[in-house]
N, C-alpha and C positions, 0 to 999 in steps of 0.2 A: 552541530555547534560551530564548527569552523566556517561554514558558509554563512551562518547568521552573523558571526563576528566580522568577517570580511565585508559583508554587505553594510553593516551599520558604520563600521570604521571608514568606509569609502564614501558614505553619503550623509553622515551626521552634519547638522548645521550648528553644533554647539561645541565649544571648547571643553576641557576638563572642568568639572564642578560648575558648569554653566547650564542654565535652562535652554531648551530648544524645542523646535517643532518635531525633529526627527532624531530620537535619542535611543531607540530600541530596534534591533533587527531580529528577524525570526526566519526560520527555515523549516520546511515540512517536507518529509519524504513520503512519496506516494507508494502504493503497493508494488509498482514495477521498479522501485528504487530510484526513479527520477526525483530530483530535489528542486524546490522552488523557494525563492526568498521574497521577503518584503520588509518595509520599514514602517514604523508607526507614523500617524499624521495627528499630532496632538491638536486638540481644539476644546475649548471650554464647554461646548455642547456635547462632548463625548466622541471626539475623533477616533477613528479605528485604531485599535492596537496592532502591533506588527504581526501577531499571529493570525489575525483575521485577514489582513492584507495578503499574507503568504498563502492562506487557504484560497482566497479569491484568485491569486495568480496561478495556483495549481489547477483550479477548475478551469481557468481560461486556456490552459494548455492541454486540456483533455483528461487530467487525472480526476478519478472518481472516488477511489478508496485510498485512505491515508494510513501509513504505518506509524509515523511519530512526528513530533513537533517540538521545537525548542525556541525560546526567546533569549536574547543576549543584549546586555547593556553596552552602550558605547564606552570607549576609552578604558577597556579592560574591566568593566564592572562585573562581567561574568554572567552566568545563567540567572534569569529572573523568572520566577513562578508566575503563572497566568493569573489575571484578575478574575474576580467573580463572574463577570459577564462572559469572559472568554471561556471559563470552565462550563458555564451553562450552554454555550454554543457548542463546545466540544461534545458534551453529553447528548445534545439534541441531534447533532449531525454525524458525529464520528465517535460513539461511545466506546469503541474498542481500540481507538487510536491510543498510542502510548505518548506520554508527555514527559519530557525530561524537566526535573524540578530540583532545586536545591533543598537540602535537609541538613540538620545538625551533624549527620554522619557522612555527608557528601552528597554528590548528585545521585538521583534515582530516576529510573524510568517506570512510570506507573500508568495503568489504564486511566483514560479520561473519566470513565464512570466512577473510578475510585476517589477522584478529586472532589466529588459531589456526593457524599454519603446519603443514601436514601432519596436522592434527587428523582424528580418526576419529569420525564421528557415532554418537550413540546414539539408538535409538528404542524406544518401549515395546513394540513388537511383536517386534523382532529383537535387542534389546540392542545391544552395541557392533558397529558395521559396519566393514568395510575401508576403506582410503583411497579416496576418489572424487575424482579429478583434476578432474572437471567442476564441482565446487563452487567451484573457484578461477577461474571465468570469470563475469564480470559479465553477467547475462542482458540488461541494458539495452543492451549494446554487442555481445554475441556473437550474431550472426544478425540477421534483419530487425528494424527498430525495433518497439517495443511500443506499442500503444494500449490503455489499460486501460478496462474497462467494469464497471458494477455488474452483478451476476449476473442482476438482473431483466430485463436486455436480451438475455439469451442467445437465448431462443427467437425473439424478434423478428428478431434478426440471422440466425439459422439459416434461418428461414422466408423471408427476403427482405423482410419487412415493413419492417425498418429498414436502410437503405442509406447513411445519412449520420450523422455525429455532429458536434455543434457544440462547440468547445472554446475556453476563454479561457486565454491564457498557457500553452498545452500544445502545443508545436511538433510538427508531423508533416511527412512528406516523401512525395513521389510514389514509387510502386513497391511492392515486397513489404513486408508488415507482418505482425505477429502481434497478433491480437485477444485479450487476456487478460482473462478474466472472473473477478472476485475472489470466487469461490465457495470451498468447502472440500470436496474439493481444487479448485484452480483449473482452469478449462477454457481451452485455447488453440486458436484457430482460425487457420489460415493464410488470409491475404487479400492483396488488392492495392488500394492507394490509387490512384484513378484521377483524382481532382481535388481541389484545395484552393482554396477561395474565401474571401477575407478581406473582411469587411464590419462595418458597425456593428450592434449588437444591434437597434437600431431599424430597420434595413433588412432583417431577416430576413423571408422570404416564406412564404406559405401552402404553396408547393411545397416549401420546406425542411422545413416541418412534416410534410407528407405523407410525405416520405422518411424521417422519424424515427418514423413510425407515429402522428402526432399530426394534429389536424384544422386548426388555424389557427396563424398566426405568434404571436398573442397567447398561445396555449397553450404554444408552444415556448419563448417568452420566460419564462413562468411556471415551466416545468420547469427552465429554466437557472438560475433563481433559487434552486432547491432545491440545486443543485450549487455555485453561486457566489453567496452571499448579498449580497455587496457589488456585484454586477454592475449597471451602469447602461446606459441606452439609448445612450449615446455611447461605450461601450467597444467596442473591435474584437475580433471573434471569428473563428475559422477554422472554416469549414464543410467538413468532410472527407467526400468521397464514396469509398466502398469497395465491393468485392465479395469474398465469401469464395471460397476455393478449393473447387470443387465436390466434389472426392475427400475433402478433409478434413472438409468440412461433413457429407457423407454419413456418413462414419465416425463422426463425433462424434454424429450423430443416431442412428445404430444403437446406439451405446454407451449413450446416454441412454435409449433405449427399453428396452434390456436392463436397465439399472439400475432404471428406473421399474417394470418388471414384477416384478423381484425385490422391490422395496420394497412393491409392492402385495400380493405374496404374504405378506410378513412381517406387514403390517397385518391381513390377514384371518386 
């Protein structure tokens, strides 16, 4: 919300209570917690809303899966709910993205799919699809907890080189889990969280680094800074130990090999 507000306040072309071309800002948070902003481009033919501009900006920077989105009016007008067209776009492309909307009881974060009750999704391949009840289940709460990863860690996890992940302010729990790799399309591995150890960043060990496919604790701390730029040595992190389900891992590996072979043929 703050990013959206700052963006439109810096770039609006209208004064208070004036019409303009750029009067709404939006911000979207990707699955890896990066945030991207955009402003609307009003036009009588239906110029894009700020939310769609922000989604395009996110895609241009490599983001593929989105966590949440919000639009904010200029000059302190606060959060603005998405228009009907935006809601349909959200349902078609990011049905499990959360949308911050104003309500009589205050701001709420809701699933994009829940903004369009009984909506039917459209895809470029198949056109309009039938009603899919599964869209109206929040994947964060339906089934085992989700632990999200950058796709570059997929092969290390599959091979067993990486059996731990260190997280800051990202809760986890013992037991079954889904490891979600934010590729396009995303890959999900079934896993079991076997241990969670809380410690200070400065107390991470070389053994922790080895379990993440790194050499030293210093290297691990440097890698964490890439994910959490404001992390300090006195911050507490959770070191999560996991093992993937062998059947799922094998199936996913076979699928990846088949895909890789197909892509290789295409390249030649």
